[in-house]
C-alpha positions as CSV (number, residue, x, y, z in Angstrom):
1,M,-31.3,4.0,3.7
2,I,-30.8,6.7,6.5
3,I,-33.2,10.0,6.6
4,D,-32.2,13.2,7.8
5,I,-34.3,14.2,10.8
6,S,-32.8,17.4,12.0
7,Q,-32.9,21.2,11.0
8,E,-29.8,23.1,9.8
9,V,-28.8,24.7,13.1
10,F,-27.8,28.5,11.9
11,S,-31.5,29.0,10.3
12,C,-33.4,26.6,12.5
13,N,-37.1,27.2,14.5
14,V,-36.3,29.1,18.2
15,F,-39.3,28.0,20.5
16,P,-40.4,31.7,21.0
17,G,-38.8,33.5,23.7
18,D,-35.1,31.4,23.3
19,P,-32.4,32.9,22.2
20,A,-31.2,32.4,18.3
21,P,-28.2,30.7,17.8
22,V,-25.2,32.8,17.1
23,R,-22.6,31.8,14.9
24,N,-18.3,34.1,15.5
25,I,-15.8,33.1,12.7
26,L,-12.3,33.2,14.8
27,S,-11.1,32.6,11.8
28,S,-10.6,32.3,8.2
29,M,-8.4,30.9,5.7
30,E,-9.8,33.8,2.9
31,N,-8.6,36.1,5.1
32,G,-4.9,34.7,5.1
33,A,-5.0,32.7,8.6
34,V,-4.4,29.9,8.8
35,C,-6.8,27.4,9.7
36,N,-10.9,28.7,9.5
37,L,-12.8,28.4,12.8
38,T,-15.7,29.0,14.3
39,A,-17.3,29.2,17.2
40,F,-21.0,29.6,18.1
41,S,-23.9,30.3,21.4
42,M,-26.9,28.4,21.9
43,C,-30.0,26.9,23.9
44,A,-29.8,23.5,24.5
45,H,-33.3,24.4,23.5
46,N,-32.9,25.0,19.6
47,G,-33.4,23.5,16.5
48,T,-33.9,19.4,17.1
49,H,-33.4,18.6,20.6
50,V,-33.8,16.7,23.4
51,D,-35.2,17.5,26.7
52,A,-34.7,15.3,30.1
53,P,-36.2,14.9,32.7
54,F,-34.2,17.9,34.4
55,H,-36.1,20.8,32.2
56,F,-39.4,20.8,34.4
57,V,-38.5,17.9,37.0
58,Q,-36.5,19.3,39.8
59,G,-34.5,16.9,40.9
60,G,-35.1,14.9,37.9
61,K,-31.8,13.2,35.2
62,T,-30.0,15.8,33.6
63,I,-28.8,15.1,29.7
64,D,-25.5,13.5,30.6
65,Q,-27.6,10.4,33.2
66,I,-30.1,9.2,31.0
67,P,-29.0,6.1,29.5
68,L,-27.9,6.6,25.4
69,D,-30.5,3.5,24.4
70,Y,-33.8,5.5,25.2
71,F,-31.9,7.5,22.1
72,V,-30.8,4.7,19.5
73,G,-33.6,1.8,18.2
74,P,-36.3,0.9,16.5
75,C,-38.5,4.1,16.9
76,W,-42.7,4.2,14.7
77,V,-43.1,7.2,13.1
78,S,-47.1,7.8,13.3
79,R,-48.6,10.6,11.0
80,H,-51.3,12.8,12.4
81,D,-52.8,16.1,13.3
82,G,-54.4,18.0,15.2
83,P,-54.5,17.9,19.3
84,V,-53.1,13.4,19.8
85,T,-56.0,12.0,22.3
86,G,-55.8,9.6,24.6
87,E,-57.2,7.7,22.4
88,D,-54.8,7.9,19.2
89,A,-52.0,7.7,21.8
90,A,-53.0,3.7,22.5
91,V,-54.0,3.0,18.9
92,I,-50.3,5.2,17.7
93,L,-48.8,2.3,20.8
94,N,-50.7,-0.3,18.5
95,E,-49.4,0.3,15.7
96,A,-45.8,0.7,17.4
97,R,-46.3,-2.2,19.4
98,K,-46.0,-4.5,16.4
99,T,-43.0,-4.1,15.4
100,D,-41.2,-3.9,18.4
101,A,-41.0,-0.4,17.8
102,E,-43.7,0.8,21.2
103,K,-40.5,2.1,23.6
104,R,-39.3,5.3,21.0
105,I,-42.3,7.4,19.0
106,L,-41.9,10.1,16.4
107,I,-45.5,11.9,15.3
108,A,-45.1,13.4,11.5
109,G,-46.9,16.5,10.9
110,K,-48.9,19.0,13.1
111,A,-49.8,17.6,15.9
112,T,-50.4,18.4,19.3
113,V,-49.7,16.4,22.2
114,T,-52.2,16.5,24.9
115,E,-52.4,15.7,28.7
116,E,-54.0,12.7,28.1
117,A,-52.2,11.5,25.5
118,A,-49.1,12.4,27.5
119,T,-51.0,10.2,30.5
120,V,-51.4,7.3,28.3
121,F,-47.7,6.6,26.7
122,A,-46.5,7.8,30.7
123,H,-48.4,4.0,31.5
124,H,-47.4,2.7,29.5
125,G,-42.5,3.3,30.3
126,I,-42.4,5.4,26.9
127,W,-38.3,6.2,26.3
128,L,-38.5,9.0,24.3
129,I,-41.1,10.8,22.5
130,G,-40.7,13.0,19.5
131,N,-42.6,15.6,17.1
132,E,-42.3,18.1,14.7
133,S,-43.0,21.2,17.5
134,Q,-40.3,23.2,18.9
135,T,-41.7,21.6,22.2
136,L,-44.4,18.7,22.5
137,G,-47.9,19.8,23.7
138,P,-49.8,22.5,23.5
139,E,-47.0,25.9,22.8
140,D,-48.8,28.7,24.5
141,A,-49.4,25.8,27.5
142,P,-46.2,23.0,27.2
143,K,-45.6,22.5,31.1
144,R,-48.6,20.1,31.8
145,V,-47.9,17.8,29.2
146,H,-44.0,17.8,29.9
147,E,-44.3,17.4,34.1
148,I,-46.0,14.0,32.7
149,L,-44.0,12.5,30.2
150,L,-40.7,13.9,31.9
151,G,-42.0,13.0,35.2
152,C,-42.4,9.0,34.8
153,G,-38.5,9.1,33.6
154,A,-39.3,9.7,29.4
155,V,-37.4,12.1,27.1
156,L,-38.6,14.0,24.3
157,L,-37.2,15.1,21.2
158,E,-38.4,18.1,19.6
159,G,-38.0,20.2,15.7
160,I,-36.8,16.2,13.7
161,V,-38.2,17.1,10.3
162,L,-40.3,13.9,9.7
163,T,-41.4,15.8,5.7
164,D,-39.8,12.9,3.8
165,A,-40.8,9.6,7.0
166,A,-43.4,7.0,5.5
167,E,-45.9,6.2,8.6
168,G,-44.0,2.6,10.3
169,M,-40.7,1.9,12.2
170,Y,-37.3,2.7,11.5
171,M,-33.8,2.3,13.8
172,L,-33.5,5.7,14.9
173,H,-30.4,7.6,16.0
174,A,-30.7,10.7,18.3
175,A,-28.1,11.4,20.9
176,P,-28.0,14.4,22.1
177,L,-24.7,16.5,22.9
178,N,-22.6,15.2,26.2
179,L,-23.8,18.4,28.0
180,G,-22.8,17.6,31.5
181,G,-25.7,18.6,34.2
182,S,-27.6,19.8,30.9
183,D,-31.6,20.6,31.1
184,G,-31.3,19.3,27.3
185,A,-29.4,19.0,24.0
186,P,-29.2,20.0,20.4
187,C,-28.1,16.6,18.0
188,R,-28.5,15.2,15.0
189,A,-31.3,12.7,14.7
190,Y,-32.0,10.4,11.8
191,L,-33.7,7.5,10.4
192,M,-32.6,4.3,8.7
193,R,-34.2,1.6,7.1
């Protein structure tokens, strides 16, 4: 079974203040062209995307410097609404550990990762953490949570759609576009079970 957990790009959610994706039809067979051809522009953090450490850590790794292992492998999907506390993070990691999926954690629901939870995840050496919001941490003040997690070398998978994913272990495929020197990149993320 394959579960697509990506947003469609042109109708995706956009973090407040970021530019939205724009489609530009360069040629159209309907208008007599030999082929259909589309160009587009977008922020690297629109829709379903990955944050690299360089996003909030000066001198941190850029998206092209992160090993693909971080984005592909066993992951744990947990359901949570509200603030994710340090205690919640420990419980999530304990459940994930039972299936050897503790390096990649996805949190479904209207969850907000707190600084305390970020510290627990960072201390554990997590590789990737994802959520359904366009940012990890409080939307009005995400900086500290990003600094904690990106500062330990983790990557963030933001803007995922976990509506069809029950809690449990999956194989995650969320490799970002290889944008050299970039602080983040869009990706087509999906789960396999």
